[in-house]
C-alpha positions, -999 to +999 in steps of 0.1 A: -020+493-857-056+483-866-049+446-860-033+452-826-053+444-794-060+472-769-034+457-745-008+456-773-014+492-781-011+501-744+021+482-741+036+500-771+024+534-757+041+526-723+073+517-740+073+549-761+066+569-730+097+554-713+118+560-743+108+597-745+114+601-708+150+587-713+154+612-742+145+640-719+170+628-693+197+627-721+188+662-732+192+674-696+227+659-695+236+677-727+219+710-721+207+714-684+184+743-675+183+764-644+152+761-621+144+794-604+120+797-575+107+832-578+080+832-551+074+818-516+044+798-506+024+830-498+030+846-532+024+817-556-005+834-574+010+869-575+032+886-600+067+895-588+092+917-606+069+918-636+074+881-642+043+859-640+051+823-630+029+792-624+034+780-588+064+803-584+088+783-607+105+793-639+132+777-661+162+794-677+174+776-708+207+780-727+188+792-757+153+792-774+160+761-794+168+741-763+136+753-747+117+742-778+133+708-777+124+703-741+088+714-746+085+691-777+096+661-757+073+670-728+044+673-752+051+638-766+051+624-731+018+642-724+001+628-755+012+593-745+000+598-709-033+610-723-036+577-742-026+557-711-052+577-691-079+570-716-071+533-717-071+530-679-103+549-677-119+526-702-105+496-684-119+509-651-154+513-667-152+477-681-140+464-647-169+480-629-194+464-653-179+429-650-192+403-626-157+393-616-136+425-620-099+423-625-080+452-640-048+432-644-067+409-668-080+438-688-046+456-692-019+434-676+008+457-691-004+486-671-006+469-637+019+493-622-001+523-635-031+541-620-051+571-632-037+590-602-001+582-612-008+593-648-023+626-635+006+633-611+032+627-638+012+648-663+009+677-638+047+677-634+052+679-672+026+707-675+043+726-648+076+723-666+061+736-698+045+765-680+079+772-663+093+779-697+068+807-704+085+834-684+118+826-702+101+837-735+080+866-722+108+881-702+136+875-727+120+887-759+113+923-770+077+930-780+087+938-816+102+903-821+074+877-820+091+849-840+103+829-809+072+836-789+051+819-815+067+786-805+048+789-772+013+788-789+017+752-800+026+737-766+002+758-747-028+751-769-019+714-771-016+710-733-049+728-725-068+704-748-058+673-728-078+656-701-046+652-680-041+690-678-048+702-642-075+728-639-053+755-623-028+750-652-056+754-677-065+788-662-029+799-663-026+788-699-056+809-709-041+839-692-007+835-708-022+830-742-040+863-738-007+880-727+011+865-757-016+877-780-016+913-769+022+916-763+032+902-797+000+911-817-008+874-821-045+871-830-044+834-830-034+833-793-062+857-783-088+837-802-077+805-786-078+820-751-113+834-758-125+801-771-113+783-740-129+809-718-163+805-736-160+767-733-154+769-696-184+792-691-206+767-709-193+738-688-198+758-656-233+770-666 
C-alpha cells in the first residue's frame, strides 16, 4: 500500500466500494427488509406512536443478525466513501493551486465522481443505518441490552465521518442518549455528551 500512488489507492477504493455495494444488493435478495414510512412531510421531526424515526422512515428486518449484517456493509461503504471524499477534496485543493487545473489528470479513476455525489450517496447510507434504530429500540425490552449494544458501534462510527449529514449527526446524538438511559449503557451517554461538547466548541 505504501508504494501505491494516490490514484492507485483511489482506484482500489472505488473498486472495493462497488464490490461492497454488490454485496448489499445480494444480501437484500437473500434477506429483504421492509421499509415503513411512519410520518408524513409535516411530521418528520415529531415522535409518533412512541417510535422516533429519522425523516419518517424505519426498517423492519427478519432478525437482529440480519440488521447487523446490513449495518456492517453500510459502514464499510461509508468508510470507503469517506476515503473517496478526502481524495477528491485534496484533488480539488491541488487543482485550485495549479496554473492549468485538470481534475481528470489528478485522479483520472474518479472522473465520474464528485464530492456532491459522494455526499448524496453517504446521506442515503446514513439514513438507512438510522432507519434500523427504531427496530432495535421498539423491539427490545429494557432489561435486555445485548442486542442494543450493536447500535453503539455503527452510530458512533457514522457520526465521526465528514460525510455524515448535520441533521443525521444531531439525531445520532439523541439516539445514543436514549440508548444509554434505556439500557443503562454508560458508554453511549458519554459519547453523546462528548459529541455535544464538541459541537458547542465548534459553534462558539
